[in-house]
C-alpha positions as CSV (number, residue, x, y, z in Angstrom):
1,M,1.8,-16.8,1.7
2,L,4.7,-15.1,3.4
3,R,6.2,-14.1,0.0
4,A,2.8,-12.6,-1.0
5,Y,2.7,-10.5,2.2
6,V,6.3,-9.3,1.8
7,L,5.6,-8.2,-1.8
8,F,2.4,-6.5,-0.8
9,F,4.3,-4.7,2.0
10,F,6.9,-3.3,-0.4
11,A,4.3,-2.5,-3.0
12,G,2.3,-0.6,-0.4
13,L,5.3,1.4,0.7
14,A,6.0,2.3,-2.9
15,E,2.4,3.3,-3.6
16,I,1.8,5.2,-0.4
17,G,5.3,6.8,-0.4
18,G,5.1,7.8,-4.1
19,G,1.6,9.2,-3.6
20,Y,2.7,11.1,-0.6
21,L,5.5,12.8,-2.5
22,V,3.1,13.7,-5.3
23,W,0.7,15.0,-2.6
24,Q,3.5,17.1,-1.1
25,W,4.3,18.5,-4.5
26,L,0.8,19.4,-5.6
27,R,-0.8,20.3,-2.3
28,H,2.1,21.7,-0.3
29,G,4.1,23.4,-3.0
30,R,7.2,21.2,-2.8
31,S,9.5,21.2,-5.9
32,L,8.8,19.4,-9.2
33,V,11.7,17.1,-8.3
34,V,9.7,15.8,-5.3
35,G,6.7,15.2,-7.6
36,L,8.8,13.4,-10.2
37,L,10.4,11.3,-7.5
38,G,6.9,10.4,-6.3
39,G,6.0,9.4,-9.9
40,A,9.0,7.2,-10.3
41,I,8.3,5.5,-7.0
42,L,4.7,4.9,-8.1
43,F,6.0,3.3,-11.3
44,L,8.1,1.0,-9.1
45,Y,5.0,0.1,-7.2
46,G,3.5,-1.2,-10.5
47,I,6.5,-3.4,-11.1
48,I,6.6,-4.8,-7.6
49,A,2.9,-5.8,-7.8
50,T,3.5,-7.9,-10.9
51,R,6.0,-10.0,-9.0
52,Q,3.1,-11.8,-7.2
53,E,2.8,-15.5,-8.2
54,F,-1.0,-15.4,-8.5
55,A,-2.2,-15.6,-12.1
56,S,-5.3,-13.3,-11.7
57,F,-4.7,-9.6,-11.8
58,G,-8.0,-9.0,-10.0
59,K,-7.2,-11.4,-7.2
60,V,-3.8,-9.8,-6.6
61,Y,-5.2,-6.3,-6.6
62,A,-8.2,-7.1,-4.5
63,A,-6.0,-8.8,-1.9
64,Y,-3.5,-6.0,-2.1
65,G,-6.3,-3.5,-1.3
66,G,-6.6,-5.1,2.2
67,V,-2.8,-4.8,2.8
68,F,-2.9,-1.2,1.5
69,I,-5.6,-0.3,4.1
70,V,-3.4,-1.5,6.9
71,L,-0.3,0.3,5.6
72,A,-2.3,3.5,5.1
73,V,-3.4,3.4,8.7
74,L,0.2,2.8,9.8
75,W,1.5,5.6,7.5
76,G,-1.0,8.0,9.0
77,W,0.2,7.1,12.5
78,G,4.0,7.1,11.7
79,I,4.2,10.0,9.2
80,D,1.2,12.2,9.8
81,H,1.3,11.5,13.6
82,R,-2.4,10.7,13.7
83,R,-3.0,7.8,16.1
84,P,-5.5,5.2,14.8
85,D,-8.6,4.6,16.9
86,V,-9.9,1.2,17.9
87,S,-12.3,1.0,15.0
88,E,-9.4,1.6,12.5
89,W,-7.4,-1.2,14.1
90,I,-10.3,-3.6,14.1
91,G,-11.1,-2.7,10.4
92,A,-7.4,-3.2,9.5
93,A,-7.4,-6.6,11.2
94,I,-10.5,-7.6,9.4
95,C,-8.9,-6.6,6.1
96,L,-5.9,-8.8,6.8
97,V,-8.1,-11.8,7.6
98,G,-9.9,-11.1,4.3
99,V,-6.6,-11.0,2.4
100,T,-5.6,-14.3,3.9
101,V,-8.9,-16.0,3.0
102,M,-8.7,-14.6,-0.6
103,L,-5.1,-15.9,-1.1
104,W,-5.4,-19.2,0.8
105,R,-6.0,-21.2,-2.4
106,R,-4.0,-20.2,-5.4
């Protein structure tokens, strides 16, 4: 289970980080290089996600969705400096419980 969470963590950083760079390029006028770097990082996200040991694509991506939610809340707090409220923390915790339940049995 720990390996799955570590892979989800790095996949999430790659997806959110790559998406953030593309956002910066398209929405805030950053250079094309920033957008291309974001695209490359998004490609890396796809590779990291395939390293999961679970056979079902749907199960991996459904479980990853819960981890992504938690990472997105943390990204907003750390990068965009928007402090999550109590409902966001509770929702994130519920997502992690859901991920654990989904992955409990391989």
